[in-house]
N, C-alpha and C positions, 0 to 999 in steps of 0.2 A: 508193469509191462503191458503193452497193448495185447489184448487177447486175440487179435487177428493174425499175429505172427505164428508161424509154425515152428515147433521145436527143431533143434539142430538135427536130431535123429528122426524127425517126423516124416511122414509120407503124405502127399496130396492124393485125394481121390481123383480118379480119371473119369471124366464125363464125356461120353461120345454122343453127339446129337443125332447122327444118322448112321445106320449100319446096313450092310448088305448081307443077307443070309444066303449061303450057298451050301447045298447038301446037308442041311440041318445044323450048320456051324456058322459062326461069324468070326472074322479075323480082327485082331486088335491092331489098330494102325501103329506103325513103327517105321523107323528109318531103314533104308536098304542095308546099311552097314550092320545095324543091330540084328536084322533079320538074317543076314549072311552068317553072323557069328553064332547066334542062338537058335535060329529057326523061327518059323511062324508060330504065333500063339493063337490057337483056335479054341473057342468056347462054345459048347453045345447050346443051341437055341431051343427053348421049351416049345413043344408042339402046341400047347394050349394057347400060346400067344401068336400063332401063325396068322390068324385072321384079324388080329387086333391092330390098331393104328399105334405104332410105337413112337413115343416122343423122344426118349433118350435112354441110354444105358449107362449106369454108374458102376464103376469098379472101385470098391472101397477096401484099402489095406487094413488088415486086422493082425494083432499080435506081432508087431514089428515087421509087417509085410511077409510073414510066413504063410498066411492064409489071406484069401481075398473073398470079399462078399460082392456078388454081382446082383444089381437091382435093375429090373426092367420097368421103366416108367411108361405107362400107356396113357393115351388121351381118352378120357371117358366122357360120354355124352352127359349133359347136365340132367340131374334127377328132377322129375317134376315135383313141385312143392306139394307136400301132403297136408291137406286141410283136415283137421280133426277137432271135434268139439270136446274131446276128453282131455282133462288136465289133471296133474298130480301136484299137490303142495307138499314140500319136504321141509320138515323142521329138524335141524341138527341140534343135538344136545350132548351131554356127557354121560349120564346114566343110561339114557336111551339114545343110541347112536343116531337114529333117525326115526321120526314119526311121520308117516305118509298117509295122506287122505286124498281121495280122488273125487271128482264131481259126480261120479256115478254112485257114490255112497259107500264104496269099499275103502277100508283102511287097514294098515298094519304097522307094527312097531318092530324096529331092529334093536335088539338088546346090545348095549355097548359095555356092560359091566365086565365081561370076560376080556374084551380088548383093553379096557382100562386097567385091569389087574395085570395083564401081561406087560403093558407099557410101564406100569409102576414098578414091577419086578425088574425090568430092564434098566430103568433109571437108577434104582437102588444098587443093583449089581455093578453097573457101569461106574457109579460113584465109588463103590467099595474098591474096585480094581484100580481105579485111578489113584485113590488114596494110598493103596499098597505100592503102586509104582513110584509115587512121590517119596515114600518112606524107604524105598529101595529094599523092600521085603520080598516083593514078588514081581516077576516080569509082566509086562502088559499083555493081557489076553482079551482086550475089549472086543477085538474083531470076532472071536469065537462066541462071545456073549451076544453080539449083534446077529450072527448067523443062527444061534439057538432061538433068539426071539422071533426071527422071521420064519423059522421052520415050525414053530408051534402052531397047532391047529386051533382054530376058533370054533369051539363047539357050542 
């Protein structure tokens, strides 16, 4: 199936290119009939964006349109190119996650053995749970193992 199609129960994001702010709120554009039935929908406009040049407003439905996320997209002035003579070389590895050396003479190593052991435990536990699921001994709880692995602290 083409990934550009929206699910039957899906919702499109609403993108509004230009808005008018009145008394700290902006109105969502809608038909007169809908406005007469349900009333006007006003969203508070953040004060910190009052002096910025607004490009567009995106209203994105979340959790089957029970909640909406409002994004304010502003036009930003281009950042000047930063010219620096300092560089860092990064070598990725297995036992050492990264070995970094800069041209100023400083260097450091990020230990990757703890991360490697957590990942090995996760793969082993995931395989064991999948095997138990296939043998109909135990119901699948691979999601909880995934959450446990991501919650572990890397010390």
